[in-house]
C-alpha positions as CSV (number, residue, x, y, z in Angstrom):
1,M,-0.6,6.9,-72.1
2,T,-3.8,6.7,-74.1
3,S,-7.2,7.2,-72.6
4,T,-7.9,3.5,-72.9
5,Q,-4.7,2.7,-71.1
6,R,-5.6,5.1,-68.3
7,V,-9.0,3.5,-67.9
8,L,-7.4,0.0,-67.8
9,A,-4.8,1.2,-65.2
10,L,-7.5,2.6,-63.0
11,F,-9.6,-0.6,-63.3
12,V,-6.6,-2.7,-62.3
13,L,-5.8,-0.3,-59.3
14,F,-9.5,-0.4,-58.2
15,S,-9.6,-4.2,-58.5
16,V,-6.4,-4.6,-56.5
17,S,-7.6,-2.1,-53.9
18,S,-10.9,-4.0,-53.6
19,L,-9.2,-7.3,-53.1
20,V,-7.0,-5.7,-50.4
21,H,-10.0,-4.3,-48.5
22,A,-11.9,-7.6,-48.9
23,A,-9.2,-9.4,-47.1
24,D,-8.7,-6.6,-44.6
25,P,-8.6,-7.9,-40.9
26,I,-10.4,-4.6,-40.0
27,P,-13.6,-4.6,-42.1
28,S,-15.7,-1.5,-42.3
29,D,-18.7,-3.5,-40.9
30,A,-16.8,-5.3,-38.1
31,Q,-19.1,-7.5,-36.1
32,P,-18.6,-8.5,-32.4
33,R,-16.4,-11.5,-32.0
34,W,-14.5,-13.2,-29.2
35,W,-10.9,-12.3,-28.5
36,K,-8.7,-14.4,-26.2
37,G,-6.2,-12.7,-23.8
38,N,-4.2,-12.8,-20.6
39,L,-3.9,-9.8,-18.3
40,H,-1.4,-11.1,-15.7
41,T,2.1,-11.9,-17.0
42,H,5.6,-11.5,-15.7
43,T,9.0,-11.3,-17.4
44,L,12.6,-10.6,-16.5
45,W,11.6,-7.0,-15.9
46,S,10.5,-8.2,-12.4
47,D,10.3,-11.8,-11.2
48,G,9.5,-13.7,-14.4
49,N,12.3,-15.9,-15.9
50,D,12.2,-15.0,-19.6
51,F,12.7,-12.1,-22.0
52,P,9.5,-10.2,-22.8
53,E,9.8,-10.8,-26.6
54,M,9.9,-14.6,-25.9
55,V,6.9,-14.4,-23.6
56,A,4.9,-12.3,-26.0
57,E,5.7,-14.7,-28.8
58,W,4.6,-17.7,-26.7
59,Y,1.1,-16.2,-26.4
60,H,1.0,-15.0,-30.0
61,D,1.9,-18.4,-31.4
62,R,-0.8,-20.2,-29.4
63,G,-3.8,-18.2,-30.6
64,Y,-4.1,-15.4,-28.1
65,N,-5.2,-12.1,-29.3
66,F,-4.0,-9.8,-26.6
67,L,-1.4,-9.8,-23.8
68,A,-0.7,-7.5,-20.9
69,L,2.8,-7.6,-19.3
70,S,2.2,-6.8,-15.6
71,D,5.5,-6.8,-13.9
72,H,5.7,-5.8,-10.3
73,N,5.9,-2.0,-9.6
74,I,7.7,-1.3,-12.9
75,L,6.9,-0.7,-16.5
76,S,9.0,-2.1,-19.4
77,Q,10.4,1.3,-20.2
78,G,13.9,2.8,-20.3
79,Q,17.2,1.1,-19.8
80,K,17.6,-2.2,-17.8
81,W,20.5,-4.6,-18.0
82,E,20.2,-8.2,-16.7
83,P,23.3,-9.9,-15.3
84,L,24.2,-13.3,-16.9
85,V,26.8,-14.3,-14.4
86,G,27.7,-13.5,-10.8
87,P,25.7,-13.5,-7.5
88,K,22.9,-11.5,-8.9
89,A,22.3,-13.7,-11.9
90,R,19.0,-15.6,-11.8
91,P,18.9,-19.4,-11.8
92,D,17.3,-19.8,-15.3
93,I,19.0,-16.8,-17.0
94,K,21.6,-18.9,-19.0
95,V,18.8,-21.1,-20.4
96,A,16.7,-18.1,-21.2
97,Y,19.6,-16.3,-22.9
98,E,20.5,-19.3,-25.1
99,K,16.9,-19.6,-26.2
100,Y,16.7,-15.8,-26.7
101,V,19.8,-15.7,-29.0
102,K,18.7,-18.8,-30.9
103,R,15.3,-17.2,-31.6
104,F,16.1,-13.6,-32.4
105,G,19.8,-13.7,-33.1
106,L,22.8,-11.5,-32.1
107,N,21.7,-8.7,-34.5
108,W,18.7,-8.2,-32.1
109,V,20.1,-9.3,-28.7
110,E,22.2,-6.6,-27.0
111,S,24.8,-7.6,-24.5
112,R,27.8,-6.0,-22.9
113,G,31.0,-7.0,-21.1
114,K,33.1,-10.1,-21.8
115,G,33.6,-12.9,-19.4
116,E,35.3,-16.2,-19.7
117,H,32.2,-17.9,-21.0
118,G,30.5,-15.0,-22.8
119,P,28.8,-11.6,-22.2
120,L,28.2,-10.4,-18.6
121,E,24.9,-8.6,-19.1
122,V,22.1,-8.5,-21.6
123,R,19.7,-5.6,-22.2
124,L,16.0,-6.0,-21.6
125,K,14.1,-4.4,-24.4
126,P,11.3,-2.0,-23.5
127,L,7.8,-2.7,-24.8
128,S,8.2,0.2,-27.3
129,E,11.1,-1.5,-29.0
130,F,9.9,-5.1,-29.3
131,R,6.1,-4.7,-29.8
132,P,6.6,-4.2,-33.6
133,L,8.0,-7.7,-33.7
134,V,4.8,-9.3,-32.2
135,D,1.9,-7.0,-32.8
136,E,-0.2,-8.2,-35.7
137,R,-3.0,-6.0,-37.2
138,G,-6.4,-7.4,-36.2
139,Q,-4.9,-10.5,-34.7
140,F,-2.6,-9.7,-31.7
141,I,-1.8,-6.7,-29.6
142,M,0.4,-6.0,-26.5
143,I,-1.0,-3.9,-23.7
144,Q,1.1,-2.1,-21.1
145,S,0.3,-3.0,-17.5
146,E,1.6,-2.9,-14.0
147,E,1.0,-5.1,-11.0
148,L,0.9,-2.6,-8.1
149,S,2.4,-4.8,-5.3
150,G,2.1,-3.5,-1.8
151,R,2.0,-5.0,1.7
152,F,-0.4,-4.4,4.5
153,P,1.2,-4.6,7.9
154,I,-0.4,-6.9,10.5
155,K,0.3,-8.6,13.9
156,K,0.4,-12.3,13.6
157,A,-1.3,-14.6,16.0
158,D,2.0,-15.2,17.8
159,G,2.4,-11.4,18.3
160,T,5.2,-11.0,15.7
161,D,5.0,-8.5,12.8
162,G,3.9,-9.6,9.4
163,N,2.2,-8.4,6.3
164,L,-0.3,-9.3,3.7
165,P,0.4,-9.0,-0.1
166,I,-2.1,-6.7,-1.8
167,H,-1.7,-6.9,-5.5
168,I,-3.7,-4.9,-8.1
169,N,-3.2,-5.0,-11.9
170,A,-3.6,-1.8,-13.9
171,T,-4.2,-2.7,-17.6
172,N,-3.4,-0.1,-20.3
173,I,-1.5,2.1,-17.9
174,L,0.6,5.0,-19.2
175,E,2.7,5.8,-16.2
176,M,4.0,3.7,-13.3
177,I,2.1,4.0,-10.0
178,K,3.7,3.4,-6.7
179,P,1.4,1.4,-4.4
180,V,0.0,3.3,-1.3
181,Q,-1.1,2.1,2.1
182,G,-4.5,2.3,3.9
183,S,-5.7,1.9,7.4
184,T,-7.5,-1.4,6.5
185,V,-7.0,-3.8,3.6
186,G,-10.3,-2.6,2.0
187,E,-9.1,1.1,2.3
188,M,-5.7,0.1,0.8
189,I,-7.4,-1.5,-2.2
190,E,-9.6,1.6,-2.5
191,A,-6.7,4.0,-2.3
192,N,-4.8,2.2,-5.1
193,F,-7.9,2.0,-7.3
194,K,-8.3,5.8,-6.8
195,Q,-4.7,6.4,-8.0
196,I,-5.4,4.3,-11.1
197,D,-8.6,6.2,-11.7
198,E,-6.9,9.5,-11.3
199,Q,-4.3,8.6,-14.0
200,A,-7.1,7.5,-16.3
201,K,-8.9,10.8,-15.9
202,R,-5.8,12.9,-16.2
203,T,-4.5,11.2,-19.3
204,G,-7.7,10.4,-21.0
205,Q,-6.5,6.8,-21.3
206,P,-9.0,4.0,-20.3
207,I,-7.3,1.8,-17.6
208,L,-8.8,-1.4,-16.3
209,P,-7.8,-2.2,-12.7
210,H,-8.5,-5.6,-11.1
211,L,-7.7,-7.3,-7.7
212,N,-5.4,-10.3,-8.0
213,H,-5.5,-13.7,-6.2
214,P,-7.3,-12.8,-2.9
215,N,-6.3,-16.1,-1.3
216,F,-2.5,-15.7,-2.0
217,Q,-1.1,-15.8,1.5
218,W,-4.7,-15.5,2.6
219,A,-4.3,-11.7,2.1
220,V,-7.8,-10.5,1.2
221,S,-11.1,-11.5,2.7
222,A,-14.5,-11.4,1.1
223,E,-15.4,-8.6,3.5
224,D,-12.3,-6.6,2.4
225,I,-13.3,-7.0,-1.3
226,A,-16.9,-6.1,-0.6
227,A,-15.9,-2.9,1.2
228,A,-13.6,-1.8,-1.7
229,V,-16.6,-0.8,-3.9
230,S,-14.4,1.0,-6.5
231,D,-13.1,-2.5,-7.4
232,H,-15.3,-4.1,-10.1
233,F,-13.0,-6.9,-11.3
234,F,-11.1,-9.7,-9.5
235,E,-9.4,-13.0,-10.4
236,V,-11.8,-15.9,-9.9
237,F,-9.1,-18.2,-11.2
238,N,-5.4,-17.5,-11.2
239,G,-3.0,-20.1,-12.6
240,H,-0.2,-19.6,-10.0
241,P,0.0,-22.8,-7.8
242,G,0.4,-20.8,-4.6
243,V,-2.9,-18.8,-4.7
244,N,-4.9,-21.3,-2.6
245,Q,-7.7,-21.5,-5.2
246,L,-9.8,-24.0,-3.2
247,G,-9.1,-22.7,0.3
248,D,-8.7,-25.1,3.2
249,E,-10.3,-26.0,6.5
250,S,-10.0,-22.4,7.8
251,H,-10.3,-20.4,4.5
252,V,-13.1,-20.4,2.0
253,P,-12.5,-21.1,-1.7
254,I,-12.2,-18.1,-4.1
255,E,-15.5,-18.8,-5.8
256,K,-17.2,-18.6,-2.4
257,I,-15.4,-15.4,-1.7
258,W,-16.9,-14.1,-5.0
259,D,-20.4,-14.9,-3.9
260,I,-20.0,-13.6,-0.3
261,A,-18.5,-10.3,-1.6
262,N,-21.3,-9.9,-4.2
263,T,-24.0,-10.6,-1.7
264,I,-22.7,-8.1,0.8
265,R,-22.3,-5.5,-2.0
266,L,-25.8,-5.9,-3.3
267,T,-27.7,-6.2,0.0
268,K,-25.7,-3.9,2.4
269,L,-23.7,-1.5,0.3
270,N,-25.9,-1.0,-2.7
271,A,-22.8,-1.5,-4.9
272,P,-22.4,-3.4,-8.2
273,P,-21.1,-7.0,-8.0
274,L,-17.6,-8.0,-8.9
275,Y,-16.9,-9.5,-12.3
276,G,-14.5,-12.5,-12.5
277,L,-11.4,-12.9,-14.6
278,G,-9.2,-15.8,-15.4
279,N,-5.5,-15.2,-15.7
280,D,-2.2,-17.1,-15.8
281,D,0.0,-15.0,-13.5
282,S,2.8,-16.7,-15.4
283,H,6.4,-16.5,-14.2
284,H,8.1,-19.6,-15.5
285,Y,8.7,-20.5,-19.1
286,H,11.3,-23.2,-19.1
287,T,9.3,-26.0,-17.6
288,D,5.9,-27.6,-17.8
289,G,5.9,-28.6,-14.1
290,T,2.6,-28.1,-12.2
291,A,4.5,-26.8,-9.2
292,R,5.6,-23.7,-11.0
293,S,3.7,-20.8,-12.5
294,I,3.6,-21.6,-16.2
295,P,1.5,-20.0,-19.0
296,G,-1.6,-21.3,-20.7
297,R,-3.7,-22.1,-17.6
298,A,-6.4,-19.4,-17.6
299,W,-7.6,-16.6,-19.8
300,I,-10.5,-14.3,-20.6
301,M,-12.6,-14.2,-23.7
302,V,-13.9,-10.7,-24.5
303,R,-16.6,-9.9,-27.1
304,S,-15.7,-6.8,-29.0
305,R,-15.9,-5.5,-32.6
306,Y,-12.3,-4.3,-32.5
307,L,-9.0,-5.6,-31.1
308,T,-7.9,-2.4,-29.3
309,P,-7.3,-1.8,-25.6
310,E,-10.1,0.8,-25.5
311,H,-12.7,-1.5,-27.0
312,L,-11.7,-4.5,-25.0
313,I,-11.9,-2.5,-21.8
314,A,-15.3,-1.1,-22.7
315,A,-16.6,-4.6,-23.4
316,M,-15.3,-5.9,-20.0
317,Q,-16.9,-2.9,-18.2
318,A,-20.2,-4.0,-19.9
319,A,-19.6,-7.6,-18.5
320,D,-19.4,-8.9,-22.1
321,F,-16.6,-11.4,-21.3
322,Y,-16.1,-14.7,-19.6
323,A,-13.2,-16.5,-17.8
324,S,-11.9,-19.8,-18.9
325,T,-9.4,-22.6,-18.2
326,G,-10.3,-24.5,-21.4
327,V,-14.1,-24.5,-22.0
328,T,-15.0,-22.3,-25.0
329,L,-18.4,-20.7,-25.5
330,N,-20.0,-19.9,-28.8
331,D,-22.3,-17.5,-27.0
332,V,-23.6,-16.3,-23.7
333,Q,-26.6,-13.9,-23.5
334,Y,-28.8,-12.5,-20.8
335,D,-32.3,-11.3,-21.9
336,A,-33.4,-8.8,-19.3
337,A,-37.0,-8.9,-20.6
338,S,-37.4,-12.6,-20.1
339,K,-34.8,-12.8,-17.4
340,T,-33.1,-15.8,-19.2
341,I,-29.5,-16.7,-19.3
342,S,-28.6,-18.7,-22.5
343,I,-25.3,-20.3,-23.0
344,D,-24.0,-22.1,-26.2
345,I,-21.0,-24.3,-25.4
346,K,-18.6,-25.1,-28.2
347,A,-18.7,-28.8,-27.4
348,E,-15.9,-31.1,-28.2
349,E,-16.5,-34.7,-29.3
350,G,-16.4,-37.1,-26.5
351,V,-16.4,-34.4,-23.8
352,T,-19.4,-33.8,-21.5
353,Y,-20.4,-30.6,-19.8
354,S,-22.2,-29.6,-16.6
355,T,-23.4,-26.1,-16.0
356,A,-24.2,-24.9,-12.5
357,F,-26.3,-21.7,-12.2
358,V,-25.1,-20.2,-9.0
359,G,-26.2,-17.2,-6.9
360,T,-27.8,-16.1,-3.7
361,P,-31.5,-15.9,-3.0
362,V,-33.1,-12.6,-2.3
363,K,-34.3,-14.0,1.0
364,H,-31.1,-15.2,2.7
365,D,-29.3,-15.2,6.1
366,L,-26.1,-13.2,5.8
367,S,-25.1,-13.8,9.4
368,S,-21.6,-15.3,9.8
369,T,-19.2,-16.7,12.4
370,P,-15.5,-16.4,12.6
371,M,-13.3,-19.1,11.0
372,L,-11.6,-21.2,13.7
373,D,-8.3,-23.0,13.6
374,K,-7.6,-26.5,14.8
375,E,-7.3,-25.2,18.3
376,G,-10.7,-23.5,18.2
377,K,-9.2,-20.0,18.0
378,P,-10.5,-17.4,15.4
379,V,-8.3,-17.2,12.4
380,P,-7.2,-13.6,11.9
381,H,-7.6,-11.6,8.6
382,T,-9.8,-14.1,6.8
383,T,-13.3,-14.5,5.5
384,D,-16.0,-15.5,8.0
385,R,-18.0,-18.6,7.7
386,Y,-21.4,-18.1,5.9
387,G,-24.3,-20.4,5.2
388,D,-24.6,-22.6,2.2
389,E,-27.3,-20.4,0.7
390,I,-24.7,-17.7,-0.1
391,G,-23.6,-18.9,-3.5
392,K,-26.0,-21.8,-3.8
393,T,-26.6,-23.8,-7.0
394,F,-30.1,-23.0,-8.3
395,K,-30.0,-25.5,-11.2
396,T,-27.6,-27.8,-13.0
397,D,-27.9,-28.4,-16.7
398,D,-25.9,-31.1,-18.6
399,G,-26.7,-30.0,-22.1
400,A,-24.5,-28.1,-24.6
401,K,-27.0,-25.2,-24.6
402,P,-27.9,-24.6,-20.9
403,T,-30.4,-22.0,-19.9
404,Y,-31.8,-20.6,-16.7
405,T,-34.8,-18.2,-16.2
406,L,-34.8,-16.2,-13.1
407,T,-37.9,-16.3,-11.1
408,G,-37.3,-13.0,-9.1
409,E,-36.2,-14.9,-6.1
410,E,-32.5,-14.6,-7.0
411,L,-30.3,-11.7,-5.9
412,Y,-28.1,-12.5,-8.9
413,V,-27.1,-15.6,-11.0
414,R,-23.8,-16.6,-12.6
415,A,-22.9,-19.8,-14.4
416,V,-19.9,-22.1,-14.0
417,I,-19.4,-24.7,-16.8
418,T,-17.3,-27.8,-15.9
419,S,-16.2,-30.2,-18.6
420,S,-15.1,-33.9,-18.3
421,K,-11.8,-33.0,-20.1
422,P,-8.7,-32.8,-17.9
423,H,-6.8,-29.6,-17.9
424,P,-3.6,-30.1,-20.0
425,R,-1.6,-27.8,-17.7
426,P,-3.2,-28.2,-14.3
427,T,-2.7,-26.3,-11.1
428,L,-5.0,-28.4,-9.1
429,K,-5.3,-32.1,-8.5
430,E,-7.6,-33.8,-11.0
431,Q,-8.5,-30.4,-12.5
432,K,-11.0,-30.2,-15.3
433,E,-11.5,-27.5,-17.8
434,Q,-14.0,-24.8,-16.8
435,A,-15.5,-21.5,-17.7
436,W,-17.2,-18.7,-15.6
437,T,-19.8,-16.2,-16.8
438,Q,-20.6,-12.9,-15.1
439,P,-23.4,-12.3,-12.5
440,V,-26.7,-11.1,-14.1
441,G,-30.2,-10.3,-12.9
442,W,-28.9,-8.0,-10.2
443,A,-30.3,-4.5,-9.5
444,L,-29.3,-1.5,-7.4
445,K,-31.7,0.7,-5.6
446,P,-31.3,4.4,-6.7
447,A,-31.3,7.0,-4.0
448,P,-34.8,8.6,-4.0
449,T,-35.0,12.3,-4.9
450,N,-37.6,12.6,-2.2
451,P,-36.4,10.8,1.0
452,A,-40.1,10.1,1.8
453,A,-40.7,8.5,-1.5
454,S,-40.6,4.7,-2.0
455,V,-37.4,3.2,-3.4
456,E,-37.8,1.3,-6.7
457,E,-35.2,-1.0,-8.0
458,S,-33.1,0.0,-11.0
459,P,-33.5,-2.1,-14.2
460,A,-31.9,-5.6,-13.9
461,R,-28.6,-6.3,-15.6
């Protein structure tokens, strides 16, 4: 090869390399952007009704960027075979198996045994085996998770034994954790969060825990959540139709639980407020019926430079995310200097938006009374009744770029944006698409170094 040919070859190599890096989904100067994801998903590894590859591809093909499989008290690891026939076969398994074979083929699907109408069992692939089929560089990642699912024993009003389901997701977990008990619901939540934190510290792996659906079987009250100060995240919206999102005559809605818990934390416990997530809690993938727990109902949008579990978790810990059931935001900012919340809604043509800025005044009455049933008896194990100023609306803005400037009279402020567009996969009657931002403007009082010294508030968030 002549010197001229070597120079030409190097030029071509450099040019091709430059083109590759120019189109690189991981640029060297990556800027923060929004990533869409769901952190609450079930498969045949527990009580979902589809194969994990099929579930992962459903989300991948619909524009999600990350997905956590959070089956109950199990990780998708090791050997697990699912019966296709017999008394232990699940109702939808034949439909799921046919779709699975059609999509991935018999070269991928593993089965064993031979019955009159086909194989007897099919192998569930662990995450480590199927994630190369769906992970896409800079576009989509799978995150290992577990839903720690325990039960808190209680005595029912009629004197019989019962229990309350306490479910906590651990996102980006490495090893399965068995849920533990506590002497109260709040202590049980704290004990399980402690287990998750211990694994994170021991392994060096960031893990994000959050409390699931507090109104599911009316299991967790606002007072319980407030007391579990290690919990910084909970589901403000869960797409399962059985989570009692709006409460009833004797139980407060989940949004009200959020405000009550945050008010108690900030005023009585000097603890940070909870941040709100939106999740599917999907179980059913062979129907679009509203009575079942289908995917595509709620998600989170996280602002991060990189699509990695570590960067997503760091952004969420910094409250740089919002929950959504359809409304998309171009931007949401809080300027601590001017104490102004600014929201830029990605408005759709023909759709109107109303933004409520919600919070609790600094001066408020936190007294409460027990919830009563139709017979006038206190409802056990539920949130008390609080006044309307807990979680009141300070301002409503109908524009596409709503703002709110705190006056100093607010304990905290969050925003909920409601559109006029019906939800395409509703859980609730006449449900509209919404989005929820995180509470801002709050401050903690640091413990004084000198007990006699005056206590000054920490900088607002």
